[in-house]
N, C-alpha and C positions, 0 to 999 in steps of 0.2 A: 502359419508360423510367422511369415514375413509381415503379414497384416497386423499381427499382435504387436510386433516390434514398433510398427508405424503408429499404432493406436497408443502405445505407451509413450512414445515421443510426443504425440499431439497432446496427451494428457499432461505430461510434464511441462510443456510450453504453456498450456492453459493455466496451470497452477502458478507458474512464474508470473503470468500476466495478472492474475488475481492478486497476488502479493504486491505487485507493482501498483495496481489500482488502489489498494488499501493504503500503501505508503504515501502515494501522491495525494490521497484524500486528506491525510493528516497535515499536509503542507498547507500553510495558510496563503491564500491569495488575498485579494483586496476585500473579500466579503466574509462575513461570519458563516460558519458551517459546523453543524453538530459533530461531524466526523473529527473535528479538531480535538475533541475531548475523548476520543476512543481509547487512548492509551492511559487515561487517568484512572488510578486505583485509589480507593479511599480506605483508611483503616477504620473498619466498621466493626466494633466490638471484638477487636483483636484479629480480624480477618481482612486481608486485602481484597476488596470487592470492586469490580469495575463500576465506574460511575453510572453507566447506562442501566445497570441492574438495580440501582437504588434511587434513581432520580429521574424526573421528567426534564428533558433538555429541549429548549425551544430557541428559535431565532426570530424574535419579533421585529427586529430592524436589521439592516445590512451590516451594522457595526456593533451589534449587541447580541450576546448569548445569555439566556436565563436558564438557571438550573434550580429546580424545585424538588428537594429531597422528599421522598414519600414519608420518611420518618423525620419529623421536625427536629427531634433531638440530635440528628446527625448533621445538621446544617453547619455547625462549627467545624466538624471533621472534614466535610466536603470543601468548605472554604480553605481550610489549611492545605488539603491535598492540591487544590487548584493553584494556590499560591506557590507551592513547592515544585510545581512542574517546570520543565525547562522551556515552556512555551512563552514565558514572560508575561503572564496574565496578572492583573491586579483586581481580583474579585472583590465585590462589595456586598456584604450581607445586609439585606433589607427585610427584616422580619424573618420569614421562612423561605424567601426567594434570594438566590445569589445572582447578582447581575455581573456579567463580565463584559466590560466595554473593550472593544478592540481598537487600539489606536491605528491611525493610518500608517501604512508601511513606508519606511524611508527607502530611497533609491538603493542605499547600501544593503539594507535588509532584503529587498527584493532580489538583488543579485546573489545574495547568500542563499536564498531559497531556490533560485535557479540552479546553483551549483549542487545543492542537496538533491534536487530533482534529477539532475544528470547523473549523480552518483547512484541513485536508486535505479535509474535506467541501465547503467553499466552493470550493476549487480544482477539485474534481471537477465541481461545478455549473457553474463558469465554462467548463470544457471541454465540458460537455454543451450549454450555451447557444451556444457557438461552433459546435458541430456543427449545432445547430438553424439558426443563421444561415446556414451554408453550404448546408444542405439547402433552406432557403426561397429562397436566391439561385438555386440550380439549378432549382428548380421555377418560379421567375419567368422564368428564361431559356428554359425549355421552353415556357412560356406565350407569351412574346414571339416565339419562333421558330415557333410554330404546331405544335409537336410533340404537343400534346394540347389538348383543348377547355378552356375557362375553368372549366367546372363540374368536370371531372376534376382540374384543378390545385388548385381550391379544396378539394375533398375530400381530396386528397393533403396539402395544407397543414394541414388540420384533423387528419388522421391523424398528421402529424409533430408537431404541438403536443401531441396526446394521448400520443404516445410519449415526448416530452421530459418531460411532467408525470409519467408513470410512473417515468421514470429519476430524476427529482428526489425522488420519494417514496421510492424504493429507497435513495438516498443518505441521506435523513433517517433511515430505519430503521436503516441500518448505523451511522450516527453515534450514534443514541440507544442502540443495543445496546452499542456500545463504551464510551459514557459510563457506562452501568450497570455494565459490567465493570470499568472503572477505579475508580469510586467505591465499589464493593463492598469492604467491609473483611473 
């Protein structure tokens, strides 16, 4: 029973790390990355469809993303969706291929992205702390119900705290790595 609580805690931390990785991938560093377009949804025949499900996304150059819709008639809708994103893109329709040039980041924009990355990291840490709180509550209830001895519960609580500390360190490492990536000119 104590192991189940620890496994749940580890699972919750792993999920929080995955969400953080996904969020950080959407943040633009100096280079083009297809993950930048992960959140883009296109109005395709009345249905909001993720761009990756209806187009081929490539990065032929470090500062250029190309999008080629499989249905050529959807090119205008894709261009419109890209233009309306909050990413600040200026897509150019060239036949059935949409080219998205990425301008170099200004120092001010880089600092803004670092702040966003730190905010994502803090949100991840809050999620981890919430998972720790739930795990400790479960361990306390096991202790009060007599499901395990007090010593075993104390050891399990210490193990949970160590796991949370490791999870927090991993978040800090991910954020510092992304900050270096963003600030690199």
